[in-house]
MIMI-494388 format. One record per residue (C-alpha): residue in three letters; x negated, y, z. Coordinates in steps of 0.2 Angstrom, whole numbers, plus 5000, padded with zeros to 4 digits. Each point is the difference from the previous one (the first is absolute). Example, Ala and Ser with C-alpha at 12.3 -4.5 7.8 and 13.67 -1.06 7.14 Angstrom:
2
<r resn="ALA" px="4938" py="4978" pz="5039"/>
<r resn="SER" px="4994" py="5017" pz="4997"/>
//
This chain:
344
<r resn="MET" px="5058" py="5198" pz="5054"/>
<r resn="GLU" px="5014" py="4991" pz="4990"/>
<r resn="ALA" px="4988" py="4998" pz="4985"/>
<r resn="ALA" px="4987" py="4992" pz="5011"/>
<r resn="ALA" px="5012" py="4988" pz="5008"/>
<r resn="ALA" px="5007" py="4994" pz="4983"/>
<r resn="PRO" px="4985" py="4989" pz="4995"/>
<r resn="ALA" px="5000" py="4992" pz="5017"/>
<r resn="VAL" px="5018" py="4996" pz="4999"/>
<r resn="GLN" px="4997" py="4993" pz="4982"/>
<r resn="LYS" px="4986" py="4990" pz="5006"/>
<r resn="GLU" px="5010" py="4993" pz="5015"/>
<r resn="ASN" px="5014" py="4995" pz="4988"/>
<r resn="ARG" px="4988" py="4992" pz="4988"/>
<r resn="PHE" px="4993" py="4990" pz="5014"/>
<r resn="TRP" px="5017" py="4993" pz="5006"/>
<r resn="LYS" px="5005" py="4997" pz="4981"/>
<r resn="GLY" px="4984" py="4989" pz="5000"/>
<r resn="VAL" px="5005" py="4991" pz="5016"/>
<r resn="LEU" px="5017" py="4996" pz="4992"/>
<r resn="ALA" px="4992" py="4994" pz="4984"/>
<r resn="VAL" px="4987" py="4989" pz="5009"/>
<r resn="VAL" px="5012" py="4993" pz="5012"/>
<r resn="GLY" px="5013" py="4997" pz="4987"/>
<r resn="ILE" px="4989" py="4991" pz="4987"/>
<r resn="MET" px="4991" py="4990" pz="5013"/>
<r resn="THR" px="5015" py="4994" pz="5010"/>
<r resn="THR" px="5011" py="4996" pz="4985"/>
<r resn="LEU" px="4987" py="4991" pz="4989"/>
<r resn="VAL" px="4992" py="4990" pz="5015"/>
<r resn="ILE" px="5018" py="4994" pz="5005"/>
<r resn="TYR" px="5003" py="4996" pz="4981"/>
<r resn="GLY" px="4984" py="4990" pz="4999"/>
<r resn="VAL" px="5003" py="4990" pz="5015"/>
<r resn="LEU" px="5019" py="4997" pz="4996"/>
<r resn="GLN" px="4995" py="4995" pz="4982"/>
<r resn="GLU" px="4988" py="4987" pz="5007"/>
<r resn="LYS" px="5012" py="4994" pz="5013"/>
<r resn="ILE" px="5015" py="4997" pz="4988"/>
<r resn="MET" px="4989" py="4991" pz="4987"/>
<r resn="ARG" px="4988" py="4990" pz="5011"/>
<r resn="VAL" px="5009" py="4996" pz="5017"/>
<r resn="PRO" px="5014" py="4987" pz="5000"/>
<r resn="TYR" px="5018" py="5004" pz="5006"/>
<r resn="GLY" px="5011" py="4989" pz="5011"/>
<r resn="ALA" px="4998" py="4983" pz="5009"/>
<r resn="ASP" px="4997" py="4992" pz="4983"/>
<r resn="LYS" px="4985" py="5011" pz="4996"/>
<r resn="GLU" px="5007" py="5006" pz="4983"/>
<r resn="TYR" px="4990" py="5012" pz="4990"/>
<r resn="PHE" px="5008" py="5015" pz="4991"/>
<r resn="LYS" px="4995" py="4997" pz="4981"/>
<r resn="TYR" px="5010" py="5013" pz="4991"/>
<r resn="SER" px="4988" py="5015" pz="4998"/>
<r resn="LEU" px="5010" py="5008" pz="4986"/>
<r resn="PHE" px="5014" py="5001" pz="5012"/>
<r resn="LEU" px="4989" py="5011" pz="5011"/>
<r resn="VAL" px="4996" py="5011" pz="4985"/>
<r resn="PHE" px="5019" py="5002" pz="4997"/>
<r resn="CYS" px="5003" py="5005" pz="5018"/>
<r resn="ASN" px="4986" py="5012" pz="5000"/>
<r resn="ARG" px="5005" py="5009" pz="4984"/>
<r resn="ILE" px="5018" py="5001" pz="5003"/>
<r resn="THR" px="4997" py="5008" pz="5017"/>
<r resn="THR" px="4988" py="5013" pz="4992"/>
<r resn="SER" px="5011" py="5003" pz="4986"/>
<r resn="ALA" px="5015" py="5004" pz="5011"/>
<r resn="VAL" px="4990" py="5012" pz="5011"/>
<r resn="SER" px="4992" py="5009" pz="4986"/>
<r resn="ALA" px="5017" py="5003" pz="4992"/>
<r resn="GLY" px="5006" py="5007" pz="5016"/>
<r resn="ALA" px="4985" py="5011" pz="5001"/>
<r resn="LEU" px="5003" py="5007" pz="4982"/>
<r resn="LEU" px="5019" py="5003" pz="5004"/>
<r resn="ALA" px="4996" py="5008" pz="5017"/>
<r resn="SER" px="4987" py="5012" pz="4992"/>
<r resn="LYS" px="5013" py="5003" pz="4986"/>
<r resn="LYS" px="4988" py="4994" pz="4986"/>
<r resn="ALA" px="5006" py="4992" pz="4984"/>
<r resn="LEU" px="5001" py="4981" pz="4999"/>
<r resn="ASP" px="4997" py="5001" pz="4981"/>
<r resn="PRO" px="4984" py="4991" pz="4994"/>
<r resn="VAL" px="4987" py="5012" pz="4995"/>
<r resn="ALA" px="4989" py="4988" pz="4990"/>
<r resn="PRO" px="5007" py="4986" pz="4988"/>
<r resn="VAL" px="5007" py="4986" pz="5009"/>
<r resn="TYR" px="4989" py="4987" pz="4993"/>
<r resn="LYS" px="4985" py="5009" pz="5008"/>
<r resn="TYR" px="5008" py="4998" pz="5017"/>
<r resn="CYS" px="5003" py="4981" pz="4996"/>
<r resn="LEU" px="4982" py="4998" pz="4995"/>
<r resn="ILE" px="4995" py="5006" pz="5017"/>
<r resn="SER" px="5013" py="4989" pz="5008"/>
<r resn="VAL" px="4994" py="4984" pz="4991"/>
<r resn="SER" px="4982" py="5003" pz="5005"/>
<r resn="ASN" px="5005" py="5004" pz="5018"/>
<r resn="ILE" px="5010" py="4984" pz="5001"/>
<r resn="LEU" px="4986" py="4990" pz="4994"/>
<r resn="THR" px="4988" py="5009" pz="5012"/>
<r resn="THR" px="5011" py="4996" pz="5015"/>
<r resn="THR" px="5004" py="4982" pz="4995"/>
<r resn="CYS" px="4982" py="4996" pz="4998"/>
<r resn="GLN" px="4996" py="5008" pz="5017"/>
<r resn="TYR" px="5014" py="4990" pz="5009"/>
<r resn="GLU" px="4995" py="4984" pz="4991"/>
<r resn="ALA" px="4982" py="5002" pz="5003"/>
<r resn="LEU" px="5003" py="4999" pz="5019"/>
<r resn="LYS" px="5005" py="4982" pz="4998"/>
<r resn="TYR" px="4982" py="4996" pz="4994"/>
<r resn="VAL" px="4988" py="5014" pz="5008"/>
<r resn="SER" px="5000" py="5007" pz="5017"/>
<r resn="PHE" px="5007" py="5018" pz="5003"/>
<r resn="PRO" px="4982" py="5007" pz="5004"/>
<r resn="VAL" px="4994" py="4994" pz="4984"/>
<r resn="GLN" px="5014" py="5007" pz="4990"/>
<r resn="THR" px="4999" py="5017" pz="5010"/>
<r resn="LEU" px="4982" py="5002" pz="4997"/>
<r resn="ALA" px="5001" py="4995" pz="4982"/>
<r resn="LYS" px="5012" py="5015" pz="4997"/>
<r resn="CYS" px="4985" py="5011" pz="5002"/>
<r resn="ALA" px="4994" py="4994" pz="4983"/>
<r resn="LYS" px="5015" py="5007" pz="4992"/>
<r resn="MET" px="4989" py="5015" pz="4994"/>
<r resn="ILE" px="4993" py="4989" pz="4987"/>
<r resn="PRO" px="5016" py="4996" pz="4990"/>
<r resn="VAL" px="5005" py="5018" pz="5003"/>
<r resn="MET" px="4984" py="5006" pz="4992"/>
<r resn="VAL" px="5004" py="4988" pz="4985"/>
<r resn="TRP" px="5018" py="5006" pz="4998"/>
<r resn="GLY" px="4995" py="5018" pz="5003"/>
<r resn="THR" px="4988" py="4998" pz="4985"/>
<r resn="LEU" px="5012" py="4991" pz="4989"/>
<r resn="ILE" px="5016" py="5010" pz="5004"/>
<r resn="MET" px="4994" py="5017" pz="5005"/>
<r resn="GLN" px="4983" py="5001" pz="4991"/>
<r resn="LYS" px="4992" py="5004" pz="5017"/>
<r resn="ARG" px="4981" py="5001" pz="5002"/>
<r resn="TYR" px="4991" py="4994" pz="5015"/>
<r resn="ARG" px="4983" py="5004" pz="5007"/>
<r resn="GLY" px="4986" py="4989" pz="5006"/>
<r resn="PRO" px="5004" py="5001" pz="5019"/>
<r resn="ASP" px="5018" py="4994" pz="4996"/>
<r resn="TYR" px="4993" py="4985" pz="4992"/>
<r resn="LEU" px="4988" py="4997" pz="5014"/>
<r resn="LEU" px="5014" py="5001" pz="5013"/>
<r resn="ALA" px="5011" py="4988" pz="4990"/>
<r resn="PHE" px="4985" py="4988" pz="4999"/>
<r resn="LEU" px="4996" py="5000" pz="5018"/>
<r resn="VAL" px="5019" py="4998" pz="5005"/>
<r resn="THR" px="5000" py="4985" pz="4988"/>
<r resn="VAL" px="4985" py="4992" pz="5008"/>
<r resn="GLY" px="5007" py="5003" pz="5017"/>
<r resn="CYS" px="5017" py="4992" pz="4995"/>
<r resn="SER" px="4990" py="4985" pz="4992"/>
<r resn="PHE" px="4991" py="4997" pz="5017"/>
<r resn="PHE" px="5017" py="5000" pz="5009"/>
<r resn="ILE" px="5009" py="4988" pz="4988"/>
<r resn="LEU" px="4986" py="4988" pz="4996"/>
<r resn="TYR" px="4994" py="4997" pz="5018"/>
<r resn="PRO" px="5015" py="4997" pz="5011"/>
<r resn="ALA" px="4998" py="4993" pz="5018"/>
<r resn="ALA" px="5000" py="4981" pz="5001"/>
<r resn="SER" px="5015" py="5000" pz="5011"/>
<r resn="ASP" px="5011" py="5012" pz="4990"/>
<r resn="ILE" px="5011" py="4986" pz="4992"/>
<r resn="THR" px="5018" py="5003" pz="4995"/>
<r resn="PRO" px="5014" py="4988" pz="4996"/>
<r resn="TYR" px="4999" py="5006" pz="4982"/>
<r resn="SER" px="4981" py="5001" pz="4997"/>
<r resn="LYS" px="4994" py="4982" pz="5001"/>
<r resn="GLY" px="4990" py="4997" pz="4984"/>
<r resn="ARG" px="4991" py="5010" pz="4987"/>
<r resn="GLU" px="5015" py="5001" pz="4989"/>
<r resn="ASN" px="5010" py="5010" pz="5013"/>
<r resn="THR" px="4985" py="5012" pz="5003"/>
<r resn="VAL" px="4998" py="5003" pz="4981"/>
<r resn="TRP" px="5018" py="5003" pz="4998"/>
<r resn="GLY" px="5000" py="5012" pz="5015"/>
<r resn="VAL" px="4986" py="5010" pz="4993"/>
<r resn="SER" px="5008" py="5000" pz="4982"/>
<r resn="LEU" px="5016" py="5007" pz="5008"/>
<r resn="MET" px="4990" py="5014" pz="5009"/>
<r resn="MET" px="4992" py="5004" pz="4983"/>
<r resn="GLY" px="5017" py="5002" pz="4992"/>
<r resn="TYR" px="5005" py="5011" pz="5015"/>
<r resn="LEU" px="4986" py="5011" pz="4998"/>
<r resn="GLY" px="5002" py="5002" pz="4981"/>
<r resn="PHE" px="5019" py="5003" pz="5000"/>
<r resn="ASP" px="4998" py="5012" pz="5015"/>
<r resn="GLY" px="4986" py="5010" pz="4991"/>
<r resn="PHE" px="5012" py="5002" pz="4985"/>
<r resn="THR" px="5015" py="5005" pz="5010"/>
<r resn="SER" px="4991" py="5014" pz="5009"/>
<r resn="THR" px="4991" py="5006" pz="4984"/>
<r resn="PHE" px="5016" py="5000" pz="4990"/>
<r resn="GLN" px="5009" py="5009" pz="5015"/>
<r resn="ASP" px="4987" py="5014" pz="4999"/>
<r resn="LYS" px="5002" py="5001" pz="4981"/>
<r resn="LEU" px="5019" py="5003" pz="5002"/>
<r resn="PHE" px="4997" py="5013" pz="5014"/>
<r resn="ARG" px="4988" py="5009" pz="4989"/>
<r resn="GLY" px="5010" py="4999" pz="4984"/>
<r resn="TYR" px="5017" py="5005" pz="5007"/>
<r resn="ASN" px="5007" py="5012" pz="5013"/>
<r resn="MET" px="5005" py="4986" pz="5011"/>
<r resn="GLU" px="5006" py="5000" pz="5019"/>
<r resn="ILE" px="4992" py="4986" pz="5010"/>
<r resn="HIS" px="5017" py="4994" pz="5005"/>
<r resn="ASN" px="5006" py="5000" pz="4982"/>
<r resn="GLN" px="4986" py="4988" pz="4996"/>
<r resn="ILE" px="5002" py="4989" pz="5016"/>
<r resn="PHE" px="5019" py="4999" pz="4997"/>
<r resn="TYR" px="4999" py="4994" pz="4982"/>
<r resn="THR" px="4985" py="4989" pz="5001"/>
<r resn="THR" px="5008" py="4991" pz="5016"/>
<r resn="LEU" px="5017" py="4999" pz="4991"/>
<r resn="CYS" px="4992" py="4991" pz="4985"/>
<r resn="SER" px="4991" py="4989" pz="5012"/>
<r resn="CYS" px="5016" py="4996" pz="5009"/>
<r resn="ILE" px="5008" py="4994" pz="4984"/>
<r resn="LEU" px="4985" py="4991" pz="4994"/>
<r resn="SER" px="4997" py="4991" pz="5016"/>
<r resn="LEU" px="5018" py="4995" pz="5002"/>
<r resn="ALA" px="5000" py="4993" pz="4982"/>
<r resn="GLY" px="4984" py="4990" pz="5005"/>
<r resn="LEU" px="5008" py="4993" pz="5015"/>
<r resn="ILE" px="5016" py="4995" pz="4990"/>
<r resn="PHE" px="4989" py="4992" pz="4987"/>
<r resn="GLN" px="4990" py="4990" pz="5013"/>
<r resn="GLY" px="5016" py="4995" pz="5009"/>
<r resn="HIS" px="4993" py="5007" pz="5016"/>
<r resn="VAL" px="5013" py="5013" pz="5005"/>
<r resn="LEU" px="5012" py="4988" pz="5010"/>
<r resn="LEU" px="4985" py="4991" pz="5007"/>
<r resn="ALA" px="4992" py="5016" pz="5007"/>
<r resn="ILE" px="5016" py="5006" pz="5007"/>
<r resn="ASP" px="5003" py="4983" pz="5008"/>
<r resn="PHE" px="4983" py="5000" pz="5008"/>
<r resn="VAL" px="5002" py="5017" pz="5008"/>
<r resn="CYS" px="5018" py="4996" pz="5005"/>
<r resn="ARG" px="4993" py="4984" pz="5009"/>
<r resn="HIS" px="4985" py="5010" pz="5008"/>
<r resn="ASN" px="5006" py="5016" pz="5007"/>
<r resn="ASP" px="4982" py="5005" pz="5005"/>
<r resn="CYS" px="4995" py="4999" pz="4982"/>
<r resn="PHE" px="5014" py="5011" pz="4995"/>
<r resn="PHE" px="4995" py="5013" pz="5013"/>
<r resn="ASP" px="4982" py="4999" pz="4994"/>
<r resn="ILE" px="5005" py="5003" pz="4982"/>
<r resn="VAL" px="5011" py="5015" pz="5005"/>
<r resn="LEU" px="4985" py="5007" pz="5010"/>
<r resn="LEU" px="4988" py="4997" pz="4985"/>
<r resn="SER" px="5011" py="5009" pz="4988"/>
<r resn="THR" px="5002" py="5014" pz="5012"/>
<r resn="VAL" px="4982" py="5003" pz="5003"/>
<r resn="ALA" px="4996" py="4997" pz="4981"/>
<r resn="THR" px="5012" py="5015" pz="4996"/>
<r resn="ALA" px="4993" py="5011" pz="5014"/>
<r resn="SER" px="4982" py="4997" pz="4994"/>
<r resn="GLN" px="5004" py="5006" pz="4983"/>
<r resn="PHE" px="5006" py="5017" pz="5006"/>
<r resn="PHE" px="4986" py="5002" pz="5013"/>
<r resn="ILE" px="4988" py="4996" pz="4985"/>
<r resn="SER" px="5008" py="5013" pz="4989"/>
<r resn="TYR" px="5000" py="5013" pz="5015"/>
<r resn="THR" px="4981" py="4997" pz="5003"/>
<r resn="ILE" px="4995" py="5002" pz="4982"/>
<r resn="ARG" px="5010" py="5015" pz="4998"/>
<r resn="THR" px="4994" py="5009" pz="5016"/>
<r resn="PHE" px="4982" py="4994" pz="5001"/>
<r resn="GLY" px="4995" py="4993" pz="4983"/>
<r resn="ALA" px="4994" py="4983" pz="4995"/>
<r resn="LEU" px="4983" py="5000" pz="5009"/>
<r resn="THR" px="5008" py="5001" pz="5017"/>
<r resn="PHE" px="5013" py="4987" pz="4995"/>
<r resn="ALA" px="4986" py="4988" pz="4994"/>
<r resn="THR" px="4991" py="5002" pz="5017"/>
<r resn="ILE" px="5016" py="4997" pz="5010"/>
<r resn="MET" px="5003" py="4985" pz="4989"/>
<r resn="THR" px="4983" py="4993" pz="5002"/>
<r resn="THR" px="5002" py="5002" pz="5019"/>
<r resn="ARG" px="5017" py="4991" pz="4999"/>
<r resn="GLN" px="4992" py="4985" pz="4991"/>
<r resn="LEU" px="4987" py="4998" pz="5013"/>
<r resn="VAL" px="5013" py="5001" pz="5014"/>
<r resn="SER" px="5011" py="4987" pz="4990"/>
<r resn="ILE" px="4986" py="4988" pz="4999"/>
<r resn="MET" px="4995" py="5001" pz="5019"/>
<r resn="LEU" px="5019" py="4999" pz="5005"/>
<r resn="SER" px="5002" py="4985" pz="4989"/>
<r resn="CYS" px="4985" py="4991" pz="5006"/>
<r resn="VAL" px="5006" py="5003" pz="5018"/>
<r resn="TRP" px="5018" py="4996" pz="4997"/>
<r resn="PHE" px="4998" py="4985" pz="4989"/>
<r resn="SER" px="4983" py="4994" pz="5006"/>
<r resn="HIS" px="4991" py="5002" pz="4984"/>
<r resn="PRO" px="4981" py="4997" pz="5004"/>
<r resn="LEU" px="4987" py="5010" pz="4990"/>
<r resn="SER" px="4983" py="4993" pz="4994"/>
<r resn="TRP" px="4985" py="5011" pz="5002"/>
<r resn="GLN" px="4999" py="5001" pz="4981"/>
<r resn="GLN" px="5018" py="5007" pz="5000"/>
<r resn="TRP" px="4995" py="5013" pz="5013"/>
<r resn="ILE" px="4986" py="5006" pz="4988"/>
<r resn="GLY" px="5012" py="5001" pz="4986"/>
<r resn="ALA" px="5012" py="5011" pz="5010"/>
<r resn="ILE" px="4986" py="5011" pz="5005"/>
<r resn="ILE" px="4994" py="5002" pz="4982"/>
<r resn="VAL" px="5018" py="5004" pz="4994"/>
<r resn="PHE" px="5005" py="5012" pz="5014"/>
<r resn="GLY" px="4983" py="5008" pz="5001"/>
<r resn="SER" px="5000" py="5004" pz="4981"/>
<r resn="LEU" px="5018" py="5007" pz="5001"/>
<r resn="TYR" px="4996" py="5011" pz="5015"/>
<r resn="ALA" px="4983" py="5006" pz="4992"/>
<r resn="LYS" px="5009" py="5005" pz="4984"/>
<r resn="SER" px="5013" py="5010" pz="5011"/>
<r resn="PHE" px="4986" py="5008" pz="5010"/>
<r resn="LEU" px="4990" py="5005" pz="4985"/>
<r resn="LYS" px="5016" py="5007" pz="4991"/>
<r resn="SER" px="5004" py="5011" pz="5016"/>
<r resn="MET" px="4983" py="5008" pz="5000"/>
<r resn="PRO" px="4998" py="5016" pz="4991"/>
<r resn="GLN" px="4992" py="4997" pz="4983"/>
<r resn="LYS" px="4985" py="5010" pz="4994"/>
<r resn="PRO" px="5003" py="5009" pz="4984"/>
<r resn="SER" px="4990" py="4996" pz="4985"/>
<r resn="PRO" px="4986" py="5011" pz="4993"/>
<r resn="SER" px="5011" py="5007" pz="4987"/>
<r resn="GLU" px="5014" py="5003" pz="5013"/>
<r resn="GLU" px="4987" py="5009" pz="5011"/>
<r resn="ARG" px="4995" py="5012" pz="4985"/>
<r resn="GLU" px="5018" py="5004" pz="4997"/>
<r resn="ILE" px="5003" py="5004" pz="5019"/>
<r resn="GLU" px="4985" py="5011" pz="5000"/>
<r resn="ALA" px="5005" py="5009" pz="4984"/>
<r resn="SER" px="5017" py="5004" pz="5007"/>
<r resn="LYS" px="4993" py="5008" pz="5016"/>
<r resn="PRO" px="5001" py="5019" pz="5000"/>
<r resn="LEU" px="4983" py="5009" pz="4998"/>
<r resn="LYS" px="4993" py="5007" pz="5017"/>
<r resn="GLU" px="4998" py="5019" pz="5000"/>
<r resn="ASN" px="4983" py="5007" pz="5005"/>
<r resn="PRO" px="5001" py="5009" pz="5017"/>
//
């Protein structure tokens, strides 16, 4: 009786773990996306001042994540010593800072829906970096999916609604610069995730260990960048004069840190496929929420692009979830391994 009840209990626990993962990722990343756009694109105060110090946001996010990951390592009694050479952590930090900086800067020139949907094209740089760094080989369906996603993103970027005009995007130069920043974001982001995967495979590394050292390096590098640009005191003065901006940054750093742990929990518990499906849904929710909240109209070409992107991603998820038919050689091996039937 107890043995029969055990699978039901495990199934119920897995269901509630799934609910926690979905709610955690959806909530933190949707809030993160909205706050990110609000800080960079909505003016503060009676004088309508815009926050211009994107590297300061990177510093705040990283120092919060670093402190929390260090606390998690100490609470679990895990060693704080680096597992990999320090320069490899720094390499991830540099690419991650460039990724985030390009992302924040791009918001000055392209709308958040365009940026969010363009993130779906990150599989192309990931495939390129995977081939160069990890010598991976991809199949035809993978390239077809990447092509369809690129086509869908191109529709979304090249055919904006006529009334979707921002204070920063008046003219071709701003549009070209915004798309260039997004391409830089995709390239650096693809390298970051691929090199992180390489470190996990090459070293017996705890997830918190990598988070702690990469974010610690990011804190040092972003602070050095702020000092070099002379933006430290300017950013502090801005948040001191605008308390609502200060609270937005605190909340942004909090949800950015929480999202990292929800992502790690989901991948460890359910695998990358479930995580990718959740992320795709989150991107769709972010686009719709941004369109409603910030009044971003979508042209019919953009709707077609969105359908192509999300349809392709969910088609891949659906096909991978279906049981695969064994090849003829595998069928022969299965038949050969079966015991011979005895004659009655």
